[in-house]
Each structure stands twice: as structure tokens, then as C-alpha cells.
TIRO-2110 file (N, C-alpha, C; in Angstrom, 1 decimal):
// TIRO-2110
125.4, 86.8, 113.2, N, 1, A
125.7, 87.0, 114.7, CA, 1, A
125.2, 85.7, 115.4, C, 1, A
124.1, 85.1, 115.0, N, 2, A
123.6, 84.0, 115.7, CA, 2, A
124.6, 82.8, 115.6, C, 2, A
125.2, 82.6, 114.4, N, 3, A
126.1, 81.5, 114.2, CA, 3, A
127.3, 81.6, 115.0, C, 3, A
127.8, 82.8, 115.3, N, 4, A
129.1, 82.9, 116.0, CA, 4, A
128.9, 83.0, 117.5, C, 4, A
127.8, 83.5, 118.0, N, 5, A
127.6, 83.7, 119.4, CA, 5, A
126.5, 82.9, 120.1, C, 5, A
125.9, 82.0, 119.4, N, 6, A
124.8, 81.2, 119.9, CA, 6, A
125.3, 80.4, 121.1, C, 6, A
126.5, 79.9, 121.2, N, 7, A
127.0, 79.1, 122.3, CA, 7, A
127.4, 79.9, 123.5, C, 7, A
127.6, 81.2, 123.3, N, 8, A
128.0, 82.1, 124.4, CA, 8, A
126.9, 82.8, 125.1, C, 8, A
125.9, 83.2, 124.4, N, 9, A
124.8, 84.0, 124.9, CA, 9, A
123.5, 83.3, 124.6, C, 9, A
122.8, 82.9, 125.7, N, 10, A
121.5, 82.1, 125.5, CA, 10, A
120.4, 82.9, 124.8, C, 10, A
120.3, 84.2, 125.1, N, 11, A
119.3, 85.0, 124.5, CA, 11, A
119.5, 85.1, 123.0, C, 11, A
120.8, 85.3, 122.6, N, 12, A
121.0, 85.3, 121.1, CA, 12, A
120.6, 84.0, 120.5, C, 12, A
120.9, 82.9, 121.1, N, 13, A
120.5, 81.6, 120.6, CA, 13, A
118.9, 81.5, 120.4, C, 13, A
118.2, 82.0, 121.4, N, 14, A
116.7, 81.9, 121.4, CA, 14, A
116.2, 82.8, 120.3, C, 14, A
116.7, 84.0, 120.2, N, 15, A
116.2, 85.0, 119.2, CA, 15, A
116.6, 84.5, 117.8, C, 15, A
117.8, 84.0, 117.7, N, 16, A
118.3, 83.5, 116.4, CA, 16, A
117.5, 82.3, 115.9, C, 16, A
117.1, 81.4, 116.7, N, 17, A
116.3, 80.2, 116.3, CA, 17, A
114.9, 80.7, 115.9, C, 17, A
114.4, 81.7, 116.6, N, 18, A
113.0, 82.2, 116.3, CA, 18, A
113.1, 82.9, 114.9, C, 18, A
114.1, 83.7, 114.7, N, 19, A
114.2, 84.3, 113.4, CA, 19, A
114.4, 83.3, 112.3, C, 19, A
115.3, 82.3, 112.5, N, 20, A
115.5, 81.3, 111.5, CA, 20, A
114.2, 80.5, 111.2, C, 20, A
113.4, 80.2, 112.2, N, 21, A
112.1, 79.6, 112.0, CA, 21, A
111.2, 80.5, 111.1, C, 21, A
111.2, 81.8, 111.4, N, 22, A
110.4, 82.7, 110.6, CA, 22, A
110.9, 82.7, 109.1, C, 22, A
112.2, 82.7, 108.9, N, 23, A
112.7, 82.8, 107.6, CA, 23, A
112.3, 81.5, 106.8, C, 23, A
112.4, 80.4, 107.4, N, 24, A
112.0, 79.1, 106.7, CA, 24, A
110.5, 79.1, 106.5, C, 24, A
109.7, 79.6, 107.4, N, 25, A
108.3, 79.6, 107.3, CA, 25, A
107.9, 80.6, 106.1, C, 25, A
108.6, 81.7, 106.1, N, 26, A
108.3, 82.7, 105.1, CA, 26, A
108.7, 82.2, 103.7, C, 26, A
109.7, 81.4, 103.6, N, 27, A
110.1, 80.7, 102.3, CA, 27, A
109.0, 79.8, 101.9, C, 27, A
108.5, 79.0, 102.8, N, 28, A
107.4, 78.0, 102.5, CA, 28, A
106.2, 78.7, 102.0, C, 28, A
105.8, 79.8, 102.8, N, 29, A
104.6, 80.6, 102.4, CA, 29, A
104.8, 81.3, 101.0, C, 29, A
106.0, 81.7, 100.7, N, 30, A
106.3, 82.3, 99.4, CA, 30, A
106.2, 81.3, 98.3, C, 30, A
106.7, 80.1, 98.5, N, 31, A
106.5, 79.1, 97.5, CA, 31, A
105.1, 78.8, 97.2, C, 31, A
104.3, 78.7, 98.3, N, 32, A
102.8, 78.4, 98.1, CA, 32, A
102.2, 79.6, 97.4, C, 32, A
102.5, 80.8, 97.7, N, 33, A
101.9, 81.9, 97.0, CA, 33, A
102.3, 82.0, 95.6, C, 33, A
103.6, 81.6, 95.3, N, 34, A
104.1, 81.6, 93.9, CA, 34, A
103.3, 80.6, 93.1, C, 34, A
103.0, 79.5, 93.7, N, 35, A
102.2, 78.4, 93.0, CA, 35, A
100.8, 78.9, 92.8, C, 35, A
100.3, 79.7, 93.8, N, 36, A
98.9, 80.2, 93.7, CA, 36, A
98.7, 81.4, 92.7, C, 36, A
99.8, 81.8, 92.1, N, 37, A
99.7, 82.9, 91.1, CA, 37, A
98.9, 82.4, 89.9, C, 37, A
99.0, 81.1, 89.7, N, 38, A
98.2, 80.5, 88.6, CA, 38, A
96.7, 80.8, 88.8, C, 38, A
96.2, 80.7, 90.1, N, 39, A
94.8, 80.9, 90.4, CA, 39, A
94.5, 82.4, 90.5, C, 39, A
95.5, 83.3, 90.5, N, 40, A
95.2, 84.7, 90.6, CA, 40, A
95.3, 85.3, 91.9, C, 40, A
95.5, 84.5, 93.0, N, 41, A
95.5, 85.1, 94.3, CA, 41, A
96.9, 85.1, 94.9, C, 41, A
97.9, 84.5, 94.2, N, 42, A
99.2, 84.4, 94.7, CA, 42, A
100.0, 85.7, 94.7, C, 42, A
99.7, 86.6, 93.8, N, 43, A
100.4, 87.9, 93.8, CA, 43, A
100.0, 88.7, 95.1, C, 43, A
98.7, 88.6, 95.4, N, 44, A
98.2, 89.3, 96.6, CA, 44, A
98.9, 88.7, 97.9, C, 44, A
99.0, 87.4, 97.8, N, 45, A
99.7, 86.7, 98.9, CA, 45, A
101.1, 87.1, 99.1, C, 45, A
101.8, 87.2, 98.0, N, 46, A
103.2, 87.7, 98.1, CA, 46, A
103.4, 89.1, 98.6, C, 46, A
102.5, 89.9, 98.2, N, 47, A
102.5, 91.3, 98.7, CA, 47, A
102.2, 91.4, 100.2, C, 47, A
101.2, 90.6, 100.6, N, 48, A
100.9, 90.5, 102.1, CA, 48, A
102.1, 90.0, 102.8, C, 48, A
102.7, 88.9, 102.3, N, 49, A
103.9, 88.3, 103.0, CA, 49, A
105.0, 89.3, 103.1, C, 49, A
105.2, 90.1, 102.1, N, 50, A
106.3, 91.1, 102.1, CA, 50, A
106.0, 92.2, 103.2, C, 50, A
104.7, 92.6, 103.3, N, 51, A
104.3, 93.6, 104.3, CA, 51, A
104.5, 93.0, 105.7, C, 51, A
104.0, 91.8, 105.9, N, 52, A
104.0, 91.1, 107.2, CA, 52, A
105.5, 90.9, 107.6, C, 52, A
106.3, 90.6, 106.7, N, 53, A
107.7, 90.4, 107.0, CA, 53, A
108.4, 91.6, 107.5, C, 53, A
108.1, 92.8, 106.9, N, 54, A
108.7, 94.0, 107.4, CA, 54, A
108.2, 94.4, 108.7, C, 54, A
106.9, 94.2, 109.0, N, 55, A
106.3, 94.5, 110.2, CA, 55, A
106.8, 93.6, 111.3, C, 55, A
106.9, 92.3, 111.1, N, 56, A
107.5, 91.4, 112.1, CA, 56, A
108.9, 91.6, 112.4, C, 56, A
109.7, 92.0, 111.4, N, 57, A
111.1, 92.3, 111.7, CA, 57, A
111.2, 93.5, 112.6, C, 57, A
110.5, 94.5, 112.3, N, 58, A
110.5, 95.8, 113.1, CA, 58, A
110.1, 95.5, 114.6, C, 58, A
109.0, 94.8, 114.7, N, 59, A
108.5, 94.4, 116.0, CA, 59, A
109.5, 93.6, 116.8, C, 59, A
110.0, 92.6, 116.1, N, 60, A
111.0, 91.7, 116.7, CA, 60, A
112.3, 92.4, 117.1, C, 60, A
112.7, 93.4, 116.3, N, 61, A
113.9, 94.1, 116.6, CA, 61, A
113.7, 95.0, 117.9, C, 61, A
112.6, 95.7, 117.9, N, 62, A
112.3, 96.5, 119.1, CA, 62, A
112.1, 95.7, 120.3, C, 62, A
111.4, 94.6, 120.2, N, 63, A
111.3, 93.7, 121.4, CA, 63, A
112.6, 93.1, 121.9, C, 63, A
113.5, 92.7, 120.9, N, 64, A
114.8, 92.2, 121.3, CA, 64, A
115.6, 93.2, 122.0, C, 64, A
115.5, 94.5, 121.5, N, 65, A
116.3, 95.6, 122.0, CA, 65, A
115.8, 95.8, 123.5, C, 65, A
114.6, 95.6, 123.8, N, 66, A
114.0, 95.8, 125.1, CA, 66, A
114.3, 94.6, 126.0, C, 66, A
114.8, 93.5, 125.4, N, 67, A
115.1, 92.3, 126.2, CA, 67, A
113.9, 91.4, 126.3, C, 67, A
113.0, 91.6, 125.5, N, 68, A
111.7, 90.7, 125.5, CA, 68, A
111.8, 89.7, 124.3, C, 68, A
111.6, 88.5, 124.6, N, 69, A
111.5, 87.4, 123.6, CA, 69, A
110.2, 87.4, 123.0, C, 69, A
110.1, 87.6, 121.6, N, 70, A
108.9, 87.7, 120.9, CA, 70, A
108.8, 86.5, 119.9, C, 70, A
107.7, 85.8, 120.0, N, 71, A
107.5, 84.7, 119.0, CA, 71, A
106.8, 85.3, 117.8, C, 71, A
107.4, 85.0, 116.6, N, 72, A
106.8, 85.5, 115.4, CA, 72, A
105.5, 84.8, 115.1, C, 72, A
104.4, 85.5, 115.0, N, 73, A
103.1, 84.8, 114.6, CA, 73, A
103.3, 84.2, 113.2, C, 73, A
102.6, 83.1, 113.0, N, 74, A
102.6, 82.3, 111.7, CA, 74, A
103.9, 81.6, 111.5, C, 74, A
104.8, 81.6, 112.5, N, 75, A
106.1, 80.9, 112.3, CA, 75, A
105.9, 79.5, 112.7, C, 75, A
106.4, 78.6, 111.9, N, 76, A
106.4, 77.2, 112.1, CA, 76, A
107.7, 76.9, 112.9, C, 76, A
107.6, 76.1, 114.0, N, 77, A
108.7, 75.9, 114.9, CA, 77, A
109.5, 74.7, 114.4, C, 77, A
110.6, 74.9, 113.7, N, 78, A
111.5, 73.9, 113.2, CA, 78, A
112.5, 73.6, 114.3, C, 78, A
113.0, 74.7, 114.9, N, 79, A
114.1, 74.6, 115.9, CA, 79, A
113.4, 75.1, 117.2, C, 79, A
113.7, 74.3, 118.3, N, 80, A
113.1, 74.6, 119.6, CA, 80, A
114.2, 75.1, 120.5, C, 80, A
END
């Protein structure tokens, strides 16, 4: 949806960039946790990331439905 309507609706562009930032950040955190599996703490990190991802998606969807722009915590801003 973001790729097709980002030029037409500014709010879709803002939300899409924030979600894309979160997806890239989550990928980076997952790689780090996968590497940390060697030390024994990576599996816990992956489980926490999965839980946080579900929670953030639900909160973001509810806020977007209410017309509120919500910045995902822990998200690295690649796109502004």
C-alpha cells in the first residue's frame, strides 16, 4: 500500500516510512540476536523481539486507525 499511494496521501507516506524503519531495525536486531545465540542469550533475544514486534504492530495499527502518528520505540530512523 505504501509503495503505490505514498505520493498521493502524506499520512500513508509517514506511516509507511516508520513501518519500514521498524522492519529494517528488527532485521538488524534479529541478526545480532542470532549471533548472540553462541553466548546463550540470543534465543531469549529472538523471543523478546518476536513479542515486541507483535505488540508494536498492534499498537501502530490501532493508532493509525485513529489517525495518530506513532513512532515505533527502538526503531532506527533510516528514512525521514
